[in-house]
C-alpha positions as CSV (number, residue, x, y, z in Angstrom):
1,X,52.9,26.1,6.2
2,X,50.4,28.0,4.2
3,X,49.9,25.0,1.9
4,X,49.3,22.7,4.9
5,X,46.8,25.2,6.3
6,X,45.1,25.3,2.9
7,X,44.9,21.5,2.9
8,X,43.2,21.5,6.3
9,X,40.7,24.1,5.2
10,X,39.8,22.3,2.0
11,X,39.3,18.9,3.7
12,X,37.1,20.5,6.4
13,X,35.0,22.3,3.7
14,X,34.7,19.1,1.8
15,X,33.3,17.3,4.9
16,X,30.8,20.2,5.5
17,X,29.7,20.2,1.8
18,X,29.1,16.5,1.9
19,X,27.1,16.8,5.1
20,X,25.0,19.5,3.5
21,X,24.4,17.4,0.4
22,X,23.3,14.5,2.6
23,X,20.7,16.7,4.3
24,X,19.5,18.0,0.9
25,X,19.1,14.5,-0.5
26,X,17.2,13.4,2.6
27,X,14.9,16.3,2.0
28,X,14.0,14.8,-1.3
29,X,13.0,11.5,0.3
30,X,16.3,9.6,0.2
31,X,17.1,7.5,3.3
32,X,19.9,8.7,5.5
33,X,22.4,5.8,4.7
34,X,21.7,6.1,1.0
35,X,22.0,9.9,1.0
36,X,25.3,9.8,2.9
37,X,26.7,7.2,0.5
38,X,25.5,9.1,-2.6
39,X,27.0,12.4,-1.3
40,X,30.3,10.9,-0.5
41,X,30.4,8.9,-3.8
42,X,29.7,12.1,-5.9
43,X,32.2,14.2,-3.9
44,X,35.0,11.7,-4.4
45,X,34.0,10.7,-7.9
46,X,34.0,7.0,-7.3
47,X,30.5,6.4,-8.7
48,X,27.5,4.5,-7.2
49,X,25.3,1.5,-7.8
50,X,23.0,1.2,-10.7
51,X,19.6,1.2,-8.9
52,X,20.6,4.2,-6.8
53,X,22.0,6.1,-9.7
54,X,18.7,5.7,-11.5
55,X,16.8,7.2,-8.6
56,X,19.1,10.2,-8.7
57,X,19.2,10.7,-12.5
58,X,15.4,10.5,-12.7
59,X,14.9,13.1,-10.0
60,X,15.7,16.7,-11.1
61,X,16.6,18.0,-7.7
62,X,18.7,15.1,-6.7
63,X,20.5,15.3,-10.1
64,X,21.3,18.9,-9.5
65,X,22.7,18.2,-6.0
66,X,24.9,15.3,-7.3
67,X,26.1,17.5,-10.2
68,X,27.1,20.3,-7.9
69,X,29.0,17.8,-5.7
70,X,30.8,16.4,-8.7
71,X,32.0,19.8,-9.7
72,X,33.0,20.8,-6.2
73,X,34.7,17.4,-5.7
74,X,36.8,17.8,-8.8
75,X,37.9,21.3,-7.8
76,X,38.6,20.1,-4.2
77,X,40.6,17.1,-5.3
78,X,42.9,19.3,-7.5
79,X,43.3,21.7,-4.6
80,X,44.2,19.0,-2.1
81,X,46.7,17.4,-4.5
82,X,48.3,20.8,-5.2
83,X,48.4,21.6,-1.4
84,X,50.1,18.3,-0.7
85,X,52.7,18.9,-3.4
86,X,53.4,22.4,-2.2
87,X,53.6,21.2,1.4
88,X,56.7,19.2,0.6
89,X,58.2,21.6,-2.0
90,X,61.4,23.3,-0.9
91,X,62.2,20.9,1.9
92,X,65.8,20.7,2.8
93,X,65.9,16.9,3.3
94,X,64.2,13.9,4.6
95,X,63.9,15.1,8.2
96,X,62.0,18.3,7.1
97,X,59.7,16.2,5.0
98,X,58.9,13.8,7.9
99,X,58.2,16.8,10.1
100,X,55.7,18.2,7.6
101,X,54.1,14.8,7.1
102,X,53.7,14.5,10.9
103,X,52.0,18.0,11.0
104,X,49.6,16.9,8.3
105,X,48.7,13.6,10.0
106,X,48.3,15.3,13.4
107,X,46.1,18.0,11.8
108,X,43.9,15.5,10.1
109,X,43.2,13.5,13.2
110,X,41.0,16.1,15.0
111,X,39.3,16.9,11.7
112,X,38.1,13.3,11.1
113,X,37.3,12.9,14.8
114,X,35.0,15.9,14.6
115,X,33.5,14.7,11.3
116,X,32.7,11.3,12.9
117,X,31.1,12.9,16.0
118,X,27.3,12.3,16.1
119,X,26.8,15.5,18.1
120,X,28.7,17.5,15.5
121,X,26.8,15.8,12.7
122,X,23.4,16.5,14.3
123,X,24.4,20.2,14.8
124,X,25.5,20.5,11.2
125,X,22.4,18.8,10.0
126,X,20.1,21.3,11.8
127,X,22.1,24.2,10.5
128,X,22.0,22.9,7.0
129,X,18.3,22.1,7.2
130,X,17.6,25.7,8.3
131,X,19.8,27.1,5.5
132,X,18.1,24.9,2.8
133,X,14.7,25.9,4.1
134,X,15.6,29.6,3.9
135,X,17.5,29.8,0.7
136,X,16.2,26.9,-1.4
137,X,13.0,25.5,-2.6
138,X,13.4,22.2,-0.7
139,X,10.8,21.8,2.0
140,X,13.2,20.4,4.5
141,X,11.1,21.3,7.6
142,X,8.0,19.7,6.3
143,X,9.7,16.5,5.1
144,X,12.1,15.9,7.9
145,X,10.4,17.3,11.0
146,X,6.7,16.6,10.2
147,X,7.3,13.1,8.8
148,X,10.1,12.3,11.3
149,X,12.6,11.5,8.6
150,X,15.4,10.4,10.7
151,X,17.7,7.4,10.3
152,X,14.8,5.1,11.0
153,X,12.1,6.5,8.7
154,X,12.2,7.7,5.1
155,X,10.1,8.5,2.1
156,X,11.4,6.5,-0.8
157,X,10.6,5.5,-4.4
158,X,10.3,1.9,-5.5
159,X,10.4,1.0,-9.2
160,X,8.2,-2.1,-9.7
161,X,9.7,-4.7,-11.9
162,X,8.0,-7.9,-13.4
163,X,8.4,-10.7,-10.8
164,X,8.5,-8.3,-7.8
165,X,6.5,-9.3,-4.8
166,X,4.2,-6.3,-5.1
167,X,3.6,-6.6,-8.9
168,X,0.1,-7.3,-10.2
169,X,-1.6,-7.3,-6.8
170,X,-4.1,-5.0,-5.2
171,X,-2.9,-3.0,-2.2
172,X,-5.4,-4.7,0.1
173,X,-3.8,-8.1,-0.5
174,X,-0.3,-6.9,0.2
175,X,-0.8,-5.8,3.8
176,X,1.9,-3.2,3.6
177,X,0.5,-1.2,6.6
178,X,1.0,-4.3,8.7
179,X,4.7,-3.9,7.9
180,X,4.6,-0.3,8.8
181,X,4.7,0.9,5.1
182,X,2.3,3.5,3.7
183,X,1.8,3.9,-0.1
184,X,1.6,7.7,-0.6
185,X,1.2,7.6,-4.4
186,X,1.7,5.6,-7.6
187,X,3.3,7.0,-10.7
188,X,2.0,4.9,-13.6
189,X,4.1,3.9,-16.6
190,X,1.7,6.0,-18.8
191,X,2.5,9.1,-16.9
192,X,-0.7,9.2,-14.8
193,X,-0.4,9.6,-11.0
194,X,-2.6,8.0,-8.3
195,X,-2.4,9.9,-5.0
196,X,-3.3,8.3,-1.7
197,X,-4.3,5.0,-3.5
198,X,-7.0,2.8,-1.9
199,X,-7.0,-0.9,-1.1
200,X,-8.5,-1.9,-4.5
201,X,-5.8,-0.1,-6.5
202,X,-3.7,-2.7,-8.4
203,X,0.1,-2.2,-8.6
204,X,1.5,-3.0,-12.1
205,X,5.0,-3.7,-13.3
206,X,6.9,-0.5,-14.1
207,X,4.9,1.6,-11.7
208,X,6.8,3.9,-9.4
209,X,5.6,3.7,-5.8
210,X,6.1,6.5,-3.4
211,X,6.4,4.9,0.1
212,X,6.8,5.9,3.7
213,X,8.1,3.7,6.4
214,X,11.2,2.3,8.1
215,X,14.3,2.4,5.9
216,X,15.2,-1.2,6.5
217,X,11.8,-2.5,5.5
218,X,11.7,-0.3,2.4
219,X,15.1,-1.7,1.4
220,X,13.9,-5.3,1.9
221,X,10.7,-4.6,-0.1
222,X,12.7,-3.3,-3.0
223,X,14.4,-6.7,-3.5
224,X,11.5,-8.9,-2.4
225,X,10.6,-11.5,-5.1
226,X,7.1,-13.0,-5.8
227,X,7.8,-16.4,-4.3
228,X,7.7,-18.3,-1.0
229,X,10.7,-16.4,0.2
230,X,9.0,-13.1,-0.5
231,X,5.9,-14.2,1.5
232,X,8.2,-15.3,4.4
233,X,9.9,-11.9,4.3
234,X,6.5,-10.2,4.5
235,X,5.5,-12.3,7.5
236,X,8.8,-11.5,9.3
237,X,8.3,-7.8,8.6
238,X,4.8,-7.9,10.0
239,X,5.9,-9.7,13.1
240,X,8.8,-7.2,13.6
241,X,6.5,-4.2,13.2
242,X,4.0,-5.7,15.7
243,X,6.8,-6.2,18.2
244,X,8.0,-2.6,17.8
245,X,4.5,-1.3,18.3
246,X,4.1,-3.4,21.4
247,X,7.4,-2.2,22.8
248,X,6.3,1.4,22.1
249,X,3.1,0.9,24.0
250,X,4.9,-0.6,26.9
251,X,7.3,2.4,27.0
252,X,4.4,4.8,27.0
253,X,2.8,3.0,30.0
């Protein structure tokens, strides 16, 4: 039974560590859905997509978080496998093995129900945010609370490629604020940085944009091409943003 109890403890700790890493990644500007996916991928060692892996590898703090998760994930996987093996070691027969399997399954159900609870996730997120703020150099309070970085809004980086909808255009012609997107800064390919760029600033291929806005719009902008489909996507995003603003005004009234 000690092995089974160890299995429960290790699984619970793995879920807590994954949640903590999600909050830490969000503090670096990663959207909630992407942060959760990256944390779980690193913890389980299954890998992640090319574009997202580049955003992690090129960011020193994110790289450190993912590396820590990989190390903990490998240790946790070994512990879980050993606990499962020891849980069934020394069983007298098939009946005893089935009983222990039933105990494991019954014990896992409340753990995963708690892990899927939004209330529990919000509580853990607040605890982890305070912990990171106190014992790390990540400015979680400033990023999350002041910028309202929830599941709807995020600060994200966008690597501009040739043929992207935003490439080789001045900001004033893009109308990104109409979509609800603000350009906070531009990291040029030559290493220079343009903070709070103005409307006449031209975006070039291979620039790295630092953007703030709704996660869904930022994701769409990242894959938007410089053609009629891209223009149509921009018009739809502008209309959606205007609709959201109108609904917000009506709610305030």
